[in-house]
VEXDREN-2710 file (C-alpha; in Angstrom, 1 decimal):
% VEXDREN-2710
k/r/px/py/pz
1/MET/-92.7/-14.1/23.5
2/LYS/-90.7/-14.4/20.3
3/SER/-87.1/-15.5/19.8
4/LEU/-84.7/-12.6/19.3
5/GLN/-82.9/-14.8/16.7
6/PRO/-85.6/-17.1/15.3
7/THR/-83.2/-18.7/12.7
8/LEU/-80.8/-19.7/15.5
9/TYR/-82.9/-21.0/18.4
10/GLN/-86.3/-21.6/19.9
11/LEU/-87.7/-22.3/23.4
12/ALA/-87.4/-25.9/24.4
13/GLU/-90.4/-27.7/25.8
14/ASP/-89.5/-26.8/29.4
15/GLY/-90.0/-23.1/28.5
16/ARG/-86.6/-22.0/29.9
17/THR/-83.8/-23.7/28.0
18/LEU/-83.2/-23.3/24.2
19/ASP/-82.9/-25.7/21.3
20/PHE/-80.5/-24.7/18.5
21/PHE/-81.2/-25.1/14.8
22/PHE/-78.5/-27.0/12.9
23/VAL/-78.3/-28.4/9.4
24/GLN/-77.0/-32.0/9.0
25/CYS/-74.8/-32.6/5.9
26/PRO/-76.0/-35.5/3.7
27/ALA/-72.4/-36.0/2.4
28/CYS/-70.4/-36.2/5.7
29/GLY/-73.1/-36.2/8.4
30/GLY/-71.6/-33.2/10.2
31/LEU/-73.7/-30.5/11.9
32/SER/-73.3/-26.9/10.8
33/PHE/-74.7/-23.8/12.5
34/PRO/-76.8/-21.9/11.8
35/ALA/-79.2/-24.0/9.8
36/ASN/-79.2/-21.5/6.9
37/VAL/-75.4/-21.7/6.2
38/PRO/-74.7/-21.9/2.4
39/GLY/-72.4/-24.9/2.8
40/CYS/-71.2/-27.6/5.2
41/THR/-68.5/-26.2/7.5
42/HIS/-66.9/-29.7/7.6
43/CYS/-66.7/-30.8/3.9
44/GLY/-68.0/-27.9/1.9
45/ASP/-71.0/-29.7/0.5
46/ALA/-73.7/-27.3/-0.9
47/LEU/-76.3/-28.7/1.5
48/VAL/-79.0/-28.9/-1.2
49/ASP/-80.7/-31.9/0.4
50/ALA/-79.7/-31.2/3.9
51/GLN/-82.1/-31.6/6.8
52/LYS/-82.6/-29.0/9.5
53/VAL/-82.4/-30.5/13.0
54/SER/-82.8/-29.0/16.4
55/ARG/-80.6/-30.0/19.4
56/PRO/-80.6/-28.9/23.0
57/GLY/-78.5/-25.7/23.2
58/GLY/-75.3/-25.8/25.1
59/GLY/-71.8/-26.9/24.9
60/GLU/-68.2/-26.8/26.2
61/LEU/-66.7/-23.5/27.3
62/LEU/-63.3/-23.1/25.5
63/GLU/-62.3/-19.6/26.8
64/TYR/-63.9/-16.5/28.2
65/VAL/-63.3/-12.9/28.9
66/THR/-65.0/-10.3/31.2
67/LEU/-66.0/-7.2/29.2
68/HIS/-65.6/-4.1/31.4
69/VAL/-66.9/-1.6/28.8
70/PRO/-70.1/-1.9/26.7
71/LEU/-68.7/-2.8/23.2
72/VAL/-72.1/-2.7/21.5
73/PRO/-75.4/-0.8/22.3
74/GLY/-77.6/-2.7/24.8
75/VAL/-74.8/-4.7/26.3
76/VAL/-74.3/-3.7/29.9
77/ALA/-70.9/-4.1/31.4
78/PRO/-69.4/-5.9/33.1
79/ARG/-70.5/-9.0/31.0
80/ILE/-68.8/-12.3/30.3
81/ALA/-68.5/-13.5/26.8
82/GLY/-67.0/-16.8/25.7
83/ASP/-66.2/-19.2/22.9
84/ILE/-68.4/-22.3/23.2
85/ARG/-68.2/-25.6/21.3
86/ILE/-71.9/-26.2/20.5
87/ALA/-71.3/-29.3/18.3
88/ASP/-68.4/-31.2/17.0
89/GLY/-66.3/-28.7/15.0
90/VAL/-68.7/-25.8/15.6
91/VAL/-67.6/-23.0/17.9
92/GLU/-69.8/-19.9/18.6
93/GLU/-69.4/-16.8/20.7
94/GLY/-72.0/-16.4/23.4
95/MET/-72.9/-14.3/26.4
96/ILE/-72.6/-16.1/29.7
97/ALA/-74.9/-15.2/32.6
98/ALA/-72.7/-15.4/35.6
99/GLU/-72.0/-13.1/38.5
100/ASP/-68.3/-13.4/37.9
101/GLY/-65.9/-15.9/36.4
102/ALA/-65.4/-17.9/39.6
103/ALA/-67.6/-20.8/38.4
104/LEU/-66.1/-20.7/34.9
105/SER/-63.0/-22.4/33.5
106/PRO/-62.2/-24.0/30.1
107/GLY/-64.0/-27.4/29.8
108/VAL/-67.1/-26.3/31.9
109/MET/-70.3/-27.5/30.2
110/LEU/-72.8/-24.7/29.5
111/GLN/-76.5/-24.7/28.9
112/ALA/-78.4/-22.2/26.7
113/VAL/-81.3/-20.6/28.5
114/ALA/-83.8/-17.9/27.6
115/GLU/-83.2/-14.4/28.9
116/MET/-86.7/-12.9/28.9
117/ARG/-86.9/-9.3/27.7
118/ASP/-90.5/-8.6/28.6
119/ALA/-90.4/-4.9/27.6
120/GLU/-89.4/-6.0/24.0
121/GLY/-91.5/-9.1/23.9
122/VAL/-88.6/-11.3/23.0
123/TYR/-86.1/-13.7/24.6
124/ALA/-82.4/-13.9/24.0
125/CYS/-79.9/-16.6/24.4
126/ARG/-77.6/-16.7/27.4
127/PHE/-75.4/-19.5/28.6
128/VAL/-75.1/-20.7/32.2
129/PRO/-73.0/-23.5/33.7
130/ALA/-75.0/-26.7/33.1
131/ASN/-75.1/-27.5/36.8
132/ALA/-76.4/-24.0/37.8
133/LYS/-80.0/-23.6/39.0
134/VAL/-82.0/-21.4/36.6
135/ALA/-85.1/-19.5/37.7
136/SER/-88.2/-20.7/35.9
END
């Protein structure tokens, strides 16, 4: 299986969670995402000598919303989307795999897991509460 977004993430060694690709700024030490950004999101450095690093995917849920209509092709409603702090100063939007919002609230820690799409031969990124059991 291939990553749906190979510049953003890859399967971790456990085969179910994801590692995210960041770039670490040589000027300020901050992490920026994705790893191919043209400049540091913290200090603006050009990242010429920056090192690409991988970190376990996940973060803190800041806010979320349940989408009741499919906003883009391929997204089945209802679906939960949220803003997730994946590193210090880095907030990304992500799809959350949860039956409903009952287990979610701002501050909940989320883990990035692979959503296998066998028919397409790819896996996508989905977030689940960090304490949730994920099928292998």
